[in-house]
C-alpha positions in Angstrom: -44.0 28.5 -28.8 -43.1 30.6 -25.5 -39.9 31.8 -24.2 -40.1 29.5 -21.1 -40.8 26.6 -23.7 -37.4 27.2 -25.4 -35.2 27.6 -22.5 -36.6 24.7 -20.8 -35.6 22.4 -24.0 -32.0 24.2 -23.9 -31.6 23.3 -20.2 -32.7 20.1 -20.9 -30.3 19.8 -24.1 -27.0 21.2 -21.6 -28.0 18.8 -19.1 -28.0 15.8 -21.5 -24.8 16.7 -22.8 -23.3 17.4 -19.6 -24.5 13.7 -18.8 -23.1 12.4 -22.0 -19.5 14.0 -21.5 -19.0 13.1 -18.2 -18.0 9.7 -17.8 -15.3 10.3 -20.7 -14.2 13.8 -19.3 -13.6 11.9 -16.0 -12.0 8.9 -16.9 -9.6 11.1 -19.3 -9.0 13.5 -16.1 -8.4 10.3 -13.7 -5.5 9.2 -15.8 -4.3 12.6 -16.9 -3.6 13.2 -13.2 -1.9 9.8 -12.7 0.3 10.0 -16.1 1.2 13.3 -14.7 2.1 12.2 -11.3 4.3 9.3 -12.8 5.8 11.6 -15.3 6.7 14.1 -12.3 8.2 11.1 -10.4 10.2 9.7 -13.1 11.1 12.9 -15.0 9.8 11.5 -18.1 8.8 14.2 -21.0 7.4 12.1 -23.6 4.3 13.5 -25.3 2.8 10.0 -26.0 3.1 8.9 -22.6 0.7 11.5 -21.6 -1.9 11.2 -24.6 -1.9 7.7 -25.4 -2.9 6.2 -21.6 -5.8 8.9 -21.9 -7.1 8.1 -25.3 -7.1 4.5 -24.0 -9.3 5.6 -21.0 -11.5 7.5 -22.9 -12.0 4.7 -25.6 -12.4 2.3 -22.5 -15.1 4.8 -20.6 -17.1 5.0 -24.3 -17.1 1.2 -24.6 -18.4 0.9 -20.7 -20.9 3.5 -21.1 -22.2 3.7 -24.4 -25.4 1.8 -23.7 -26.4 4.5 -21.0 -25.4 7.3 -23.2 -27.5 5.6 -25.9 -30.7 5.3 -23.3 -29.9 8.9 -22.4 -29.9 10.5 -26.0 -33.1 8.1 -26.8 -34.9 9.1 -24.1 -34.2 12.9 -24.5 -35.2 12.7 -28.7 -38.1 10.6 -27.5 -39.4 13.5 -25.2 -38.3 16.3 -27.5 -40.7 14.4 -30.7 -43.0 13.9 -28.4 -43.3 17.6 -26.9 -43.6 19.0 -30.6 -47.5 19.3 -30.9 -47.7 20.9 -27.5 -44.6 23.6 -28.9 -46.5 24.4 -32.5 -49.6 25.5 -30.7 
């Protein structure tokens, strides 16, 4: 297995990890900003007000995007297993 092949697999793995985490992180980011603006305007500093909406938004994103996420990770895994014979040579 050449160094280029290993780096290509690593690049694909990192790309897949970013693709899988992006929807959850974006939902959490948007809800976090909205929650922080609400807390700043109302001067509420309740910790649960900051955490619970982010958790709920990330769970909703997981429910919405889980079929797509499963397709992405399945495609990556199939491609990885299909390339094993070429990597052994």
